[in-house]
C-alpha positions as CSV (number, residue, x, y, z in Angstrom):
1,X,-48.6,19.0,-73.4
2,X,-46.3,21.4,-75.7
3,X,-42.5,21.2,-75.0
4,X,-40.4,23.8,-76.6
5,X,-37.0,23.7,-74.9
6,X,-34.7,21.6,-73.5
7,X,-32.3,21.8,-70.4
8,X,-30.0,20.8,-68.8
9,X,-31.5,19.0,-66.1
10,X,-34.1,17.2,-68.0
11,X,-31.4,16.2,-70.7
12,X,-29.9,14.4,-68.0
13,X,-33.0,12.8,-66.8
14,X,-33.5,11.5,-70.6
15,X,-29.6,10.2,-70.6
16,X,-30.5,8.3,-67.2
17,X,-34.0,6.7,-68.6
18,X,-32.0,5.7,-71.7
19,X,-29.2,4.1,-69.9
20,X,-31.6,2.4,-67.7
21,X,-34.0,1.2,-70.4
22,X,-30.6,0.2,-72.5
23,X,-29.5,-2.2,-69.6
24,X,-32.9,-3.8,-68.6
25,X,-33.0,-5.1,-72.7
26,X,-29.1,-6.0,-72.7
27,X,-29.8,-9.5,-73.1
28,X,-32.4,-9.0,-75.8
29,X,-30.0,-7.2,-77.5
30,X,-26.9,-9.7,-77.2
31,X,-29.1,-12.5,-78.0
32,X,-29.7,-10.6,-82.1
33,X,-26.2,-10.8,-82.4
34,X,-25.4,-12.8,-86.1
35,X,-22.5,-15.0,-84.8
36,X,-23.4,-17.3,-82.8
37,X,-20.0,-17.2,-80.4
38,X,-20.0,-16.7,-76.9
39,X,-18.4,-12.8,-76.9
40,X,-18.7,-9.7,-75.8
41,X,-21.8,-8.7,-76.8
42,X,-23.5,-5.6,-78.5
43,X,-25.8,-5.2,-75.8
44,X,-23.1,-6.1,-73.3
45,X,-20.9,-3.7,-75.0
46,X,-23.3,-0.9,-75.4
47,X,-25.1,-1.1,-71.9
48,X,-21.5,-0.4,-70.4
49,X,-20.7,2.6,-72.7
50,X,-23.8,3.9,-72.0
51,X,-23.7,3.2,-68.1
52,X,-20.2,5.1,-68.3
53,X,-21.9,8.0,-69.8
54,X,-24.9,7.9,-67.5
55,X,-22.4,8.1,-64.7
56,X,-20.4,11.0,-65.9
57,X,-23.7,13.0,-65.8
58,X,-24.8,12.0,-62.8
59,X,-21.8,13.9,-61.5
60,X,-22.5,17.0,-63.4
61,X,-26.1,17.8,-63.3
62,X,-26.9,21.0,-64.0
63,X,-29.3,23.4,-66.0
64,X,-26.6,24.1,-69.1
65,X,-27.3,21.4,-71.3
66,X,-24.1,22.1,-73.2
67,X,-22.4,21.2,-70.1
68,X,-24.3,18.2,-69.7
69,X,-24.2,17.0,-73.0
70,X,-20.0,17.1,-72.8
71,X,-20.1,15.4,-69.8
72,X,-22.3,12.6,-71.5
73,X,-19.8,12.4,-74.6
74,X,-16.6,12.1,-72.2
75,X,-18.1,9.5,-70.4
76,X,-19.2,7.5,-73.4
77,X,-15.9,8.1,-74.5
78,X,-13.9,6.6,-71.8
79,X,-16.4,3.6,-71.2
80,X,-16.9,2.9,-75.3
81,X,-16.5,-0.5,-75.7
82,X,-16.9,-2.7,-79.2
83,X,-17.8,-1.2,-82.3
84,X,-21.4,-0.7,-81.1
85,X,-20.1,1.1,-78.0
86,X,-17.5,3.3,-80.0
87,X,-20.1,4.3,-83.0
88,X,-22.6,5.5,-79.6
89,X,-19.7,7.7,-78.4
90,X,-19.5,9.1,-81.8
91,X,-22.9,10.0,-82.0
92,X,-23.3,11.9,-78.7
93,X,-19.6,13.2,-79.2
94,X,-20.9,15.2,-82.4
95,X,-24.5,15.6,-80.8
96,X,-22.6,17.1,-77.4
97,X,-20.1,19.4,-79.8
98,X,-22.9,20.8,-81.7
99,X,-24.3,22.3,-78.4
100,X,-21.9,23.0,-76.3
101,X,-22.1,26.8,-76.0
102,X,-26.3,26.2,-75.4
103,X,-27.8,26.9,-72.1
104,X,-31.1,25.3,-73.3
105,X,-32.4,24.2,-77.0
106,X,-35.4,24.0,-79.0
107,X,-36.6,20.8,-81.1
108,X,-35.3,22.2,-83.9
109,X,-31.3,22.4,-82.4
110,X,-32.3,19.2,-80.8
111,X,-32.6,17.6,-84.4
112,X,-29.6,19.0,-85.8
113,X,-27.4,18.1,-83.0
114,X,-28.4,14.5,-83.8
115,X,-27.7,14.8,-87.5
116,X,-24.5,16.7,-86.4
117,X,-23.9,13.3,-84.1
118,X,-24.6,10.8,-87.2
119,X,-21.8,12.8,-89.4
120,X,-19.3,12.5,-86.5
121,X,-20.2,8.8,-86.1
122,X,-20.1,8.3,-90.3
123,X,-16.8,9.5,-90.3
124,X,-15.4,7.7,-87.1
125,X,-15.9,4.4,-89.7
126,X,-13.3,4.0,-92.1
127,X,-16.0,1.4,-94.1
128,X,-19.8,2.4,-93.0
129,X,-21.8,-0.4,-93.3
130,X,-26.0,0.2,-94.1
131,X,-28.1,-2.0,-92.6
132,X,-26.3,-1.0,-88.8
133,X,-27.0,1.3,-85.8
134,X,-25.5,3.7,-88.4
135,X,-28.3,3.6,-90.8
136,X,-30.6,3.4,-87.7
137,X,-29.2,6.7,-86.4
138,X,-29.3,8.4,-90.0
139,X,-32.9,7.8,-90.7
140,X,-34.1,8.6,-87.2
141,X,-32.1,12.1,-87.3
142,X,-33.8,12.7,-91.0
143,X,-37.0,12.6,-89.6
144,X,-36.1,13.9,-86.5
145,X,-34.9,17.0,-88.8
146,X,-37.9,17.2,-91.1
147,X,-40.3,17.3,-88.0
148,X,-38.8,20.0,-86.2
149,X,-39.2,22.1,-88.8
150,X,-42.6,22.1,-88.9
151,X,-43.7,21.7,-85.0
152,X,-41.7,23.0,-82.3
153,X,-42.5,20.4,-79.7
154,X,-39.4,18.0,-78.8
155,X,-41.8,15.6,-77.2
156,X,-43.4,15.3,-80.8
157,X,-40.1,15.1,-82.3
158,X,-38.7,12.6,-80.0
159,X,-41.9,10.7,-80.6
160,X,-41.1,10.5,-84.4
161,X,-37.4,9.8,-84.1
162,X,-38.6,6.8,-82.0
163,X,-40.9,5.9,-84.8
164,X,-38.4,6.2,-87.5
165,X,-35.7,4.1,-85.8
166,X,-38.1,1.4,-85.5
167,X,-38.9,1.2,-89.0
168,X,-35.4,1.8,-89.8
169,X,-34.8,-0.7,-87.5
170,X,-36.9,-3.4,-89.2
171,X,-35.6,-2.9,-92.7
172,X,-31.9,-3.3,-91.7
173,X,-32.6,-7.1,-93.0
174,X,-32.8,-5.8,-96.5
175,X,-29.7,-3.8,-96.7
176,X,-27.3,-6.4,-94.7
177,X,-28.0,-10.0,-96.6
178,X,-26.2,-11.7,-93.4
179,X,-29.3,-10.0,-91.1
180,X,-31.9,-11.8,-93.4
181,X,-30.3,-15.0,-93.8
182,X,-30.0,-15.2,-89.8
183,X,-33.7,-13.6,-89.6
184,X,-32.7,-11.1,-86.9
185,X,-32.3,-7.3,-87.4
186,X,-29.2,-5.1,-86.6
187,X,-28.1,-5.5,-82.9
188,X,-26.7,-2.4,-82.7
189,X,-29.5,-0.5,-84.0
190,X,-31.8,-2.3,-81.6
191,X,-30.1,-1.3,-78.7
192,X,-29.8,2.3,-80.2
193,X,-33.6,2.2,-80.7
194,X,-33.5,1.2,-76.8
195,X,-31.8,4.6,-75.9
196,X,-34.1,6.6,-77.6
197,X,-37.3,4.7,-76.1
198,X,-36.0,5.9,-72.9
199,X,-35.7,9.4,-73.8
200,X,-39.1,9.2,-75.0
201,X,-40.5,7.9,-71.8
202,X,-38.8,10.5,-70.0
203,X,-40.1,13.3,-72.2
204,X,-43.9,12.1,-71.6
205,X,-43.3,11.4,-67.5
206,X,-43.4,7.7,-68.1
207,X,-41.7,4.5,-66.4
208,X,-39.2,2.3,-68.8
209,X,-39.6,-1.7,-68.4
210,X,-36.2,-1.2,-66.4
211,X,-35.1,-4.2,-64.0
212,X,-32.0,-4.2,-61.7
213,X,-29.5,-6.0,-63.5
214,X,-28.5,-9.1,-62.3
215,X,-24.5,-9.1,-61.4
216,X,-22.8,-11.5,-63.3
217,X,-20.3,-14.5,-61.6
218,X,-17.4,-12.1,-62.5
219,X,-19.1,-9.1,-60.7
220,X,-19.8,-11.2,-57.4
221,X,-16.2,-12.8,-57.4
222,X,-14.6,-9.3,-57.4
223,X,-17.2,-7.9,-55.0
224,X,-16.1,-10.9,-52.6
225,X,-12.5,-10.1,-53.5
226,X,-12.5,-6.5,-52.4
227,X,-14.7,-7.3,-49.0
228,X,-11.2,-6.8,-47.5
229,X,-8.2,-4.3,-47.9
230,X,-5.4,-6.6,-49.3
231,X,-2.6,-3.9,-48.3
232,X,-4.4,-4.0,-44.4
233,X,-4.0,-7.5,-43.9
234,X,-1.5,-9.9,-43.0
235,X,-0.6,-13.0,-45.5
236,X,-0.8,-15.5,-42.5
237,X,-4.1,-14.3,-41.7
238,X,-5.6,-16.0,-44.9
239,X,-7.4,-18.8,-43.3
240,X,-8.3,-20.1,-46.9
241,X,-5.8,-19.9,-48.9
242,X,-7.2,-21.3,-52.8
243,X,-9.1,-18.9,-54.9
244,X,-11.3,-22.0,-56.5
245,X,-13.7,-21.5,-59.3
246,X,-15.0,-24.5,-61.4
247,X,-17.7,-24.9,-63.6
248,X,-19.6,-28.1,-63.7
249,X,-21.9,-29.5,-66.8
250,X,-24.5,-31.5,-65.2
251,X,-24.8,-35.1,-66.5
252,X,-28.6,-36.8,-66.4
253,X,-27.0,-40.5,-65.5
254,X,-25.2,-38.5,-62.5
255,X,-27.8,-36.7,-61.6
256,X,-30.2,-40.2,-61.2
257,X,-27.7,-41.1,-58.5
258,X,-27.6,-37.4,-57.2
259,X,-30.4,-35.2,-57.4
260,X,-29.3,-31.6,-58.0
261,X,-30.8,-28.8,-55.7
262,X,-28.8,-25.8,-55.5
263,X,-29.6,-24.9,-52.1
264,X,-27.9,-28.3,-50.9
265,X,-25.3,-28.1,-53.2
266,X,-24.2,-24.6,-51.8
267,X,-25.1,-25.9,-48.0
268,X,-22.7,-29.2,-48.9
269,X,-20.1,-26.7,-50.4
270,X,-20.2,-24.1,-47.6
271,X,-18.1,-27.0,-45.6
272,X,-14.6,-26.5,-47.8
273,X,-14.4,-22.7,-47.3
274,X,-16.1,-19.5,-47.2
275,X,-16.7,-16.2,-49.8
276,X,-19.0,-19.0,-51.6
277,X,-20.9,-18.4,-54.7
278,X,-23.2,-20.6,-56.5
279,X,-25.2,-19.9,-59.7
280,X,-26.9,-22.4,-61.7
281,X,-29.4,-23.1,-64.5
282,X,-30.7,-26.3,-66.4
283,X,-27.4,-27.2,-67.5
284,X,-24.8,-25.5,-65.6
285,X,-23.6,-25.0,-62.3
286,X,-20.7,-22.1,-61.9
287,X,-19.0,-22.2,-58.2
288,X,-16.3,-19.5,-56.8
289,X,-15.3,-20.7,-52.9
290,X,-11.7,-20.0,-50.7
291,X,-11.0,-23.1,-50.0
292,X,-8.0,-24.7,-48.0
293,X,-8.8,-28.0,-49.7
294,X,-9.6,-27.0,-53.8
295,X,-9.3,-31.0,-54.5
296,X,-12.4,-31.7,-52.6
297,X,-14.1,-29.0,-54.1
298,X,-13.4,-30.1,-57.4
299,X,-14.2,-34.0,-56.6
300,X,-17.6,-32.7,-54.9
301,X,-18.6,-31.2,-58.2
302,X,-17.6,-34.6,-60.3
303,X,-20.7,-36.0,-58.1
304,X,-22.9,-34.2,-60.5
305,X,-21.4,-33.9,-64.0
306,X,-18.2,-33.0,-65.8
307,X,-15.6,-30.4,-64.6
308,X,-15.5,-28.0,-67.8
309,X,-13.5,-24.8,-66.4
310,X,-10.9,-25.5,-63.3
311,X,-9.2,-22.1,-62.1
312,X,-7.5,-22.2,-58.9
313,X,-4.8,-19.6,-57.5
314,X,-3.1,-19.5,-54.6
315,X,-4.4,-16.0,-52.5
316,X,-1.4,-16.1,-50.3
317,X,1.4,-15.8,-53.2
318,X,-1.4,-13.4,-54.8
319,X,-1.3,-11.1,-51.6
320,X,2.3,-11.1,-51.0
321,X,2.6,-9.9,-54.6
322,X,0.5,-7.3,-54.0
323,X,1.8,-5.7,-51.0
324,X,5.5,-6.0,-52.6
325,X,4.1,-4.0,-55.2
326,X,1.8,-1.8,-53.2
327,X,5.1,-0.9,-50.8
328,X,7.1,0.0,-53.8
329,X,4.9,2.5,-55.3
330,X,4.7,3.9,-52.2
331,X,8.4,4.1,-51.8
332,X,9.3,7.8,-53.2
333,X,12.5,7.2,-52.7
334,X,12.8,4.7,-56.1
335,X,13.9,6.9,-59.1
336,X,11.2,7.1,-62.0
337,X,11.5,4.6,-64.7
338,X,13.2,6.3,-68.1
339,X,10.8,6.4,-70.6
340,X,11.6,4.3,-73.4
341,X,11.3,5.5,-77.1
342,X,9.1,2.7,-78.0
343,X,6.0,0.6,-76.6
344,X,3.5,-2.4,-77.6
345,X,0.0,-2.9,-75.7
346,X,-1.3,-6.0,-76.7
347,X,-5.1,-7.5,-75.8
348,X,-5.2,-10.8,-74.6
349,X,-7.5,-13.6,-73.4
350,X,-5.9,-16.6,-71.2
351,X,-2.7,-16.2,-68.6
352,X,-0.7,-18.5,-71.2
353,X,-1.2,-15.7,-74.0
354,X,-0.3,-12.9,-72.1
355,X,2.8,-14.9,-71.3
356,X,3.7,-15.4,-74.6
357,X,3.0,-12.0,-75.4
358,X,5.2,-10.5,-72.9
359,X,7.9,-13.3,-73.8
360,X,8.0,-11.9,-77.5
361,X,8.4,-8.2,-76.4
362,X,4.9,-6.6,-75.7
363,X,5.2,-3.9,-72.9
364,X,1.4,-4.1,-71.7
365,X,-0.7,-7.0,-71.9
366,X,-4.7,-6.2,-71.3
367,X,-6.8,-8.9,-70.4
368,X,-9.7,-8.9,-72.7
369,X,-10.8,-10.2,-76.2
370,X,-14.0,-12.0,-76.6
371,X,-15.2,-12.2,-73.1
372,X,-14.9,-8.5,-72.0
373,X,-14.0,-6.0,-74.5
374,X,-11.7,-3.2,-72.6
375,X,-12.9,0.5,-73.1
376,X,-11.1,3.2,-74.2
377,X,-10.3,4.4,-70.4
378,X,-8.6,0.9,-70.3
379,X,-6.3,1.2,-73.5
380,X,-5.6,4.6,-72.2
381,X,-4.4,3.4,-69.0
382,X,-2.3,0.6,-70.7
383,X,-1.0,3.3,-73.2
384,X,0.4,5.1,-70.3
385,X,1.8,2.0,-68.6
386,X,3.8,1.2,-71.6
387,X,5.5,4.2,-70.5
388,X,6.9,5.1,-74.3
389,X,6.8,8.2,-76.3
390,X,5.8,5.8,-79.3
391,X,3.2,3.1,-78.4
392,X,1.7,0.4,-80.7
393,X,-1.4,-1.3,-80.1
394,X,-2.6,-4.9,-81.0
395,X,-6.3,-5.1,-80.6
396,X,-6.3,-8.6,-81.7
397,X,-9.7,-8.6,-82.2
398,X,-12.4,-6.6,-84.5
399,X,-14.2,-5.7,-82.0
400,X,-11.6,-3.4,-80.1
401,X,-10.0,-1.7,-83.1
402,X,-12.3,1.1,-83.5
403,X,-12.1,1.5,-79.2
404,X,-8.1,1.3,-80.0
405,X,-8.5,4.1,-82.4
406,X,-10.4,6.3,-80.0
407,X,-7.8,6.0,-77.5
408,X,-4.9,6.4,-79.7
409,X,-6.9,9.9,-80.7
410,X,-7.0,11.3,-77.4
411,X,-3.6,9.9,-76.1
412,X,-0.8,12.4,-75.2
413,X,1.9,10.2,-76.8
414,X,2.4,9.1,-80.1
415,X,-0.2,6.0,-80.7
416,X,-0.8,3.7,-84.0
417,X,-2.8,1.3,-84.0
418,X,-2.2,-2.0,-86.3
419,X,-5.3,-3.9,-87.1
420,X,-4.6,-7.4,-85.9
421,X,-8.0,-8.9,-85.9
422,X,-7.1,-12.3,-83.9
423,X,-4.3,-13.4,-81.2
424,X,-2.2,-15.1,-84.4
425,X,-2.3,-11.7,-86.3
426,X,-1.2,-9.9,-83.3
427,X,1.7,-12.2,-82.5
428,X,3.0,-12.3,-86.1
429,X,2.9,-8.6,-85.8
430,X,4.6,-8.2,-82.4
431,X,7.5,-10.8,-84.1
432,X,8.3,-8.0,-87.0
433,X,8.4,-5.4,-84.7
434,X,12.3,-4.0,-84.7
435,X,12.9,-1.3,-81.9
436,X,15.9,-0.7,-84.4
437,X,14.1,0.4,-87.3
438,X,11.7,3.9,-87.3
439,X,8.3,4.2,-86.6
440,X,7.1,4.3,-90.2
441,X,9.2,1.5,-90.8
442,X,7.5,-0.5,-88.1
443,X,4.1,0.5,-89.6
444,X,4.7,-0.8,-93.0
445,X,6.9,-4.1,-91.3
446,X,4.1,-5.1,-88.5
447,X,0.9,-4.7,-91.6
448,X,2.7,-6.5,-93.9
449,X,3.2,-9.1,-91.5
450,X,-1.1,-9.4,-90.8
451,X,-1.4,-10.7,-94.3
452,X,0.8,-13.8,-93.8
453,X,-0.5,-15.7,-91.2
454,X,-4.2,-17.6,-91.0
455,X,-5.9,-17.6,-88.0
456,X,-8.5,-20.5,-86.9
457,X,-10.6,-20.7,-83.6
458,X,-12.6,-23.5,-82.2
459,X,-15.0,-22.4,-80.1
460,X,-18.8,-23.5,-79.1
461,X,-22.5,-22.3,-80.4
462,X,-24.5,-20.0,-77.8
463,X,-27.6,-20.5,-80.1
464,X,-29.3,-22.4,-82.8
465,X,-28.9,-20.6,-86.4
466,X,-27.8,-20.8,-89.7
467,X,-25.2,-19.3,-91.7
468,X,-23.5,-19.0,-94.6
469,X,-25.4,-22.2,-95.5
470,X,-24.3,-23.7,-92.2
471,X,-26.7,-25.0,-89.9
472,X,-25.7,-24.9,-86.3
473,X,-27.1,-26.2,-83.4
474,X,-26.3,-24.7,-80.0
475,X,-23.4,-26.3,-78.2
476,X,-21.9,-27.3,-81.5
477,X,-18.4,-27.0,-82.2
478,X,-17.6,-24.3,-84.5
479,X,-14.2,-24.3,-86.8
480,X,-13.8,-20.3,-87.6
481,X,-11.3,-19.5,-90.4
482,X,-10.4,-15.5,-90.5
483,X,-13.4,-14.7,-89.3
484,X,-15.5,-17.0,-91.4
485,X,-17.4,-20.1,-89.6
486,X,-16.4,-22.8,-92.1
487,X,-16.8,-26.1,-89.9
488,X,-18.9,-27.1,-87.0
489,X,-19.4,-30.7,-85.3
490,X,-20.7,-31.9,-82.1
491,X,-17.2,-33.2,-81.5
492,X,-14.1,-30.8,-80.8
493,X,-12.1,-33.1,-82.0
494,X,-13.6,-34.0,-85.5
495,X,-14.1,-29.9,-85.7
496,X,-10.6,-29.3,-84.9
497,X,-9.4,-31.6,-87.5
498,X,-11.7,-30.2,-90.3
499,X,-11.0,-26.7,-89.3
500,X,-7.1,-27.6,-89.8
501,X,-7.5,-29.8,-93.1
502,X,-9.2,-26.3,-94.6
503,X,-5.8,-24.0,-93.1
504,X,-2.9,-26.6,-93.8
505,X,-1.9,-26.7,-97.5
506,X,1.2,-26.8,-99.4
507,X,2.8,-23.4,-98.8
508,X,2.1,-24.0,-94.4
509,X,5.3,-24.4,-92.9
510,X,4.6,-23.7,-89.5
511,X,1.4,-24.5,-87.3
512,X,1.0,-23.1,-83.9
513,X,-1.5,-24.6,-81.3
514,X,-2.8,-22.5,-78.5
515,X,-4.7,-24.6,-75.9
516,X,-7.9,-23.4,-74.1
517,X,-8.4,-24.1,-70.3
518,X,-10.9,-26.4,-71.2
519,X,-8.5,-29.0,-73.3
520,X,-7.4,-32.1,-71.3
521,X,-4.0,-33.9,-72.5
522,X,-5.3,-37.1,-74.3
523,X,-7.5,-34.7,-76.7
524,X,-4.9,-32.6,-77.3
525,X,-2.3,-35.6,-77.9
526,X,-4.8,-36.7,-80.5
527,X,-4.9,-33.4,-82.7
528,X,-1.1,-33.1,-82.7
529,X,-0.7,-37.0,-83.6
530,X,-3.4,-36.4,-86.4
531,X,-1.1,-33.6,-87.8
532,X,2.3,-35.3,-87.9
533,X,0.7,-38.4,-89.1
534,X,-1.2,-36.4,-92.0
535,X,1.0,-32.9,-92.8
536,X,4.4,-34.5,-91.6
537,X,6.7,-31.7,-93.2
538,X,5.0,-28.8,-91.0
539,X,6.4,-27.6,-87.7
540,X,4.4,-27.9,-85.3
541,X,4.4,-25.4,-81.8
542,X,2.0,-25.9,-79.0
543,X,1.5,-23.7,-75.9
544,X,-1.1,-23.5,-73.4
545,X,-2.9,-20.4,-74.0
546,X,-5.1,-21.2,-70.7
547,X,-7.7,-19.3,-72.6
548,X,-11.5,-19.2,-72.0
549,X,-14.1,-20.0,-75.0
550,X,-11.5,-21.4,-77.4
551,X,-10.7,-24.9,-77.3
552,X,-8.0,-24.0,-79.8
553,X,-6.4,-21.0,-81.3
554,X,-4.9,-22.4,-84.8
555,X,-1.8,-20.1,-86.3
556,X,-0.8,-21.2,-89.7
557,X,2.2,-19.7,-91.2
């Protein structure tokens, strides 16, 4: 069947189909990430970004394709997370601008819009790297244009676009050596192929391989917490006062005495409280429960293995604080807070690190980082909350810098992104800020500060891989120095010692240790003793960062 034009309603269906296909394949896209760290991966970021775009389209379905494309671009922009999400948003931002005035488009206009999107995306990236989603988008758009010049058939053009996108994806390892070393194709490019496959399936009237997305434990917990409206209940009515979350690493020896059954585990824990959630696999059990006796929950979990993550919050205290804040917000007699000249927005993972940022001058701290990259919209809200006419953003993660720059571009305030890639860099830049200096002087000072700190991290591998000549097995502990894996060991302390030996030299004066939520005091003390015994002249500062995923974050100055 020949299809010579495309209107807004049909394009909206293509977008929804593309979003569904990407959602169904997000885990597969995540698995292609080169770095084996447990971070906010490409599939997750692209899926959340695309879902935001699709939701905006669903609110604006109409015949005018230019208006639908503009809505899609807006949704993608606000929901963009991570570098892959930002690039995806830029691809369709350029696409949308090219056709914004058109009610319908031909196959040639569709292909030209794809090329306009590629131009927009390349301009948005300071140093474009070939062998990534950019290359796949460029090659696919070029093929689309060549086909459209010969055939006025949107289905044929989309078929050729998908075909070339797949071919380009398979070529990415030849362009990017690290992909070839690890034996994978580019994850962002694979995500884009999923979107284009969804587009084509809709045009041909075929179903995509969509599956209902399994909600994460975080989403399930959030749903439990929102079942009651906090402002319309009394603190004293809370029956089970402690929100308790644990993660149990199953132990073979303990399982001989207490064979694990998720159903029995869930039934037993139901006696300790309500709002119970249990998710398990062959190695881990994740638990969320509201209990009056959290200690008993911990003891029960230990029957089956070791506790590798514990989080207990007093909900009565939280509720009182929420009610007080709500009262103050609704009290219109309170005078508005005067706008400051400078504000600083920073991204943090872990309550301890967030408090540390606040203590040294951050106006607003966004919970995020590796496990969940904040979206452009999250960053815009934080810029507004900083209540200042000039705002600095410290992303503290290389995968958040582009979203921060995108937020800076559309914010009403004057916003400058200081490209900090790690928490130590962010802290050093924040300490370099001086409110008595001008914007330009602070930009120079904060950027220079980034060069004067070494950043180290200890985390665990989520998959087997071989990178930079290092063979890494799943669950190994890895030492990362300024973004490069330089150490790995099955023992966390040995990995940490190996990393510190590579970081500490005769120029080092101060070592700051931020320890994570899974670190025990005995382990921490051993590490500090190691530094004192081998590097006696170095001043050591220790803070409880309470960060997930990273057992230790080191800063050396």
